[in-house]
C-alpha positions as CSV (number, residue, x, y, z in Angstrom):
1,M,-7.0,10.2,16.0
2,K,-3.7,8.7,17.0
3,S,-5.7,6.2,19.3
4,L,-7.6,5.1,16.3
5,N,-4.1,5.2,14.4
6,L,-2.6,3.0,17.0
7,K,-5.8,0.3,16.8
8,I,-5.4,0.1,12.9
9,I,-1.6,-0.9,13.3
10,I,-2.5,-3.5,16.2
11,L,-4.9,-5.3,14.6
12,F,-2.7,-5.3,11.2
13,I,-0.1,-6.9,12.8
14,I,-2.4,-9.4,14.7
15,L,-3.7,-10.3,10.9
16,I,0.0,-10.4,9.8
17,T,1.2,-12.6,12.9
18,S,-1.8,-15.1,12.6
19,F,-1.1,-15.3,8.7
20,N,2.5,-15.8,9.0
21,S,1.9,-18.6,12.1
22,K,-0.6,-20.6,10.2
23,V,0.3,-24.1,8.9
24,F,-1.3,-24.7,5.4
25,A,-2.1,-28.4,4.2
26,N,-0.6,-27.6,0.8
27,S,0.6,-25.0,-1.5
28,M,-2.5,-24.6,-3.1
29,D,-4.2,-23.2,0.2
30,F,-1.1,-20.7,0.9
31,I,-1.8,-19.1,-2.7
32,S,-5.7,-19.0,-1.9
33,E,-5.1,-17.2,1.1
34,L,-2.0,-15.1,0.1
35,T,-4.3,-13.8,-3.0
36,S,-7.7,-13.5,-1.0
37,N,-5.9,-11.3,1.7
38,A,-4.2,-9.2,-1.1
39,S,-7.6,-8.6,-3.0
40,N,-9.4,-7.9,0.2
41,I,-6.5,-5.1,0.8
42,L,-7.2,-4.0,-3.0
43,A,-10.6,-3.6,-2.8
44,S,-10.7,-1.8,0.2
45,N,-11.4,1.8,0.5
46,Q,-8.2,2.9,1.5
47,S,-5.8,4.9,0.2
48,K,-3.1,3.6,-2.2
49,S,0.0,4.4,0.1
50,E,-2.1,2.4,2.9
51,K,-2.7,-0.3,0.5
52,M,1.2,0.0,-0.3
53,N,2.3,-0.6,3.3
54,Q,-0.2,-3.4,3.9
55,L,1.2,-5.3,0.3
56,I,4.8,-4.5,1.6
57,G,3.7,-6.4,4.8
58,L,2.3,-9.4,3.1
59,A,5.1,-9.4,0.6
60,E,8.3,-9.3,3.2
61,I,6.4,-12.6,4.9
62,N,5.6,-14.5,2.0
63,V,7.8,-14.0,-0.8
64,D,11.4,-15.1,-0.6
65,I,13.2,-11.7,-1.5
66,D,16.4,-12.6,-0.6
67,G,16.2,-15.7,-2.8
68,I,14.9,-14.1,-5.6
69,G,17.5,-11.2,-5.2
70,I,20.5,-13.6,-5.3
71,Y,19.1,-15.6,-8.2
72,T,18.4,-12.1,-10.4
73,L,22.3,-11.6,-9.8
74,G,22.9,-14.3,-12.2
75,K,26.7,-15.1,-13.1
76,Y,27.8,-11.8,-11.3
77,R,26.9,-13.1,-7.8
78,K,30.1,-15.1,-7.6
79,S,32.1,-12.4,-8.0
80,L,30.8,-10.2,-5.3
81,S,32.5,-9.5,-1.8
82,E,30.8,-10.1,1.3
83,D,30.1,-6.2,1.7
84,Q,28.7,-6.1,-1.8
85,I,26.4,-8.7,-1.3
86,K,25.4,-7.3,1.9
87,E,24.3,-4.1,0.3
88,Y,22.5,-5.7,-2.6
89,E,20.4,-7.3,-0.7
90,I,19.5,-4.1,1.4
91,L,19.0,-2.5,-2.1
92,F,17.3,-5.4,-3.9
93,R,14.8,-5.6,-0.9
94,Q,13.8,-1.9,-1.1
95,Y,13.8,-1.8,-4.8
96,F,11.5,-5.2,-4.9
97,L,9.1,-4.1,-2.2
98,K,8.6,-0.5,-4.2
99,S,8.3,-2.0,-7.5
100,F,6.0,-4.8,-6.1
101,S,3.6,-2.9,-4.0
102,S,3.4,0.1,-6.4
103,R,2.2,-2.2,-9.5
104,L,-0.1,-4.1,-7.8
105,S,-1.8,-1.1,-5.8
106,E,-3.0,-0.4,-9.4
107,Y,-5.6,-3.4,-9.5
108,T,-8.9,-2.3,-7.6
109,D,-10.5,-5.7,-7.2
110,P,-8.5,-8.6,-8.8
111,K,-10.2,-11.6,-8.7
112,I,-7.9,-14.9,-8.9
113,N,-9.0,-18.3,-9.0
114,V,-6.3,-21.0,-7.8
115,L,-6.6,-24.1,-9.9
116,S,-4.2,-27.0,-9.2
117,E,-0.5,-27.5,-7.9
118,E,2.2,-29.5,-9.4
119,V,5.1,-30.7,-7.0
120,I,8.0,-30.8,-8.5
121,N,10.1,-32.1,-6.4
122,K,10.9,-31.4,-2.4
123,K,12.0,-27.7,-2.8
124,Y,9.4,-26.6,-5.3
125,T,5.5,-26.9,-6.4
126,I,3.8,-24.8,-8.9
127,V,0.5,-23.5,-8.2
128,S,-1.5,-22.6,-11.0
129,S,-4.3,-19.7,-11.2
130,V,-6.2,-17.0,-13.3
131,L,-6.7,-13.5,-12.9
132,E,-10.2,-13.3,-14.3
133,A,-10.9,-11.0,-17.2
134,D,-12.7,-7.4,-16.3
135,D,-13.2,-4.5,-18.8
136,K,-9.8,-3.3,-18.8
137,R,-8.0,-7.0,-19.2
138,P,-8.3,-10.3,-20.6
139,E,-7.9,-13.3,-18.6
140,I,-4.4,-13.9,-17.1
141,K,-2.7,-17.1,-16.4
142,I,-0.6,-16.9,-13.5
143,D,1.6,-19.8,-11.9
144,W,3.3,-19.3,-8.6
145,R,6.9,-21.0,-7.8
146,V,6.5,-21.9,-4.2
147,Y,9.9,-23.0,-2.3
148,T,8.7,-25.3,-0.1
149,V,12.3,-26.6,1.8
150,N,10.2,-25.4,5.1
151,P,6.7,-26.8,4.6
152,E,5.6,-25.0,7.6
153,K,6.9,-21.8,6.0
154,P,6.2,-21.7,2.5
155,L,7.8,-18.7,0.3
156,V,6.7,-17.3,-3.5
157,R,10.1,-17.6,-5.4
158,D,8.4,-16.5,-8.6
159,L,5.5,-15.5,-10.3
160,I,5.2,-17.1,-14.1
161,I,2.7,-14.9,-15.8
162,E,1.5,-16.4,-19.4
163,G,4.7,-18.4,-19.3
164,L,7.2,-15.4,-18.8
165,S,9.2,-15.9,-15.7
166,L,9.3,-12.5,-13.5
167,A,12.5,-13.5,-11.5
168,R,14.1,-14.4,-14.8
169,T,13.0,-11.3,-16.8
170,Q,14.5,-9.5,-13.7
171,R,17.7,-11.3,-14.1
172,E,17.9,-10.7,-17.9
173,E,17.4,-6.7,-17.2
174,F,20.2,-6.5,-14.4
175,N,22.4,-8.7,-16.5
176,S,22.2,-5.8,-19.2
177,V,22.4,-3.2,-17.1
178,I,25.7,-4.3,-15.6
179,Q,27.2,-5.1,-18.9
180,N,26.3,-1.6,-20.2
181,G,28.1,-0.5,-17.1
182,D,31.5,-2.4,-18.1
183,G,30.5,-5.3,-16.1
184,K,30.5,-3.0,-13.0
185,I,28.5,-4.1,-10.1
186,E,28.3,-0.2,-9.0
187,V,26.2,1.1,-12.1
188,L,23.4,-1.7,-11.1
189,F,23.6,-0.4,-7.2
190,L,23.1,3.0,-8.9
191,N,20.3,2.2,-11.1
192,L,18.7,0.7,-7.8
193,R,19.1,3.8,-5.6
194,E,17.8,5.9,-8.3
195,F,14.1,3.9,-8.7
196,I,14.2,3.7,-5.0
197,S,14.6,7.5,-3.9
198,K,11.7,8.4,-7.2
């Protein structure tokens, strides 16, 4: 049993390393392969916890979690000390990965069609896609904001679902938590810890 588990872990590491080292011709190819890999994980017969672990692996490699985290702080990031920034980055990473993987693992076999891309500037490209309708949900338009400063290592910076930016929504929620806590960042830290510990 231990030998089988070890083989599975080694295979997963090889797959992740292979994906991470691949150079994509454009952002569309990057998103196509990323969504394909995620769909394969979700369509597998693995347990929910195993799926979550693999989705976390994909996110850690292909999503700019630190960049999203700093963005979601909004105006408050300028007033934090270096120690507070470090603490926030750790908490946000744990929060993001848990939130991302638990939500996505509810899907059993999502089919995403990647349609087109629009190069905004040297930093960003928007990739348009559609999550196909099924008996539980209608068709959903999803745009991916891809950070392309390093063309050999594109990263997802945001998802815009039916015109709604998830990163912006998260920033508004965090800012509301801080404002309701008299502007204290520790209130946000407490909320993040509570979510992570559930």
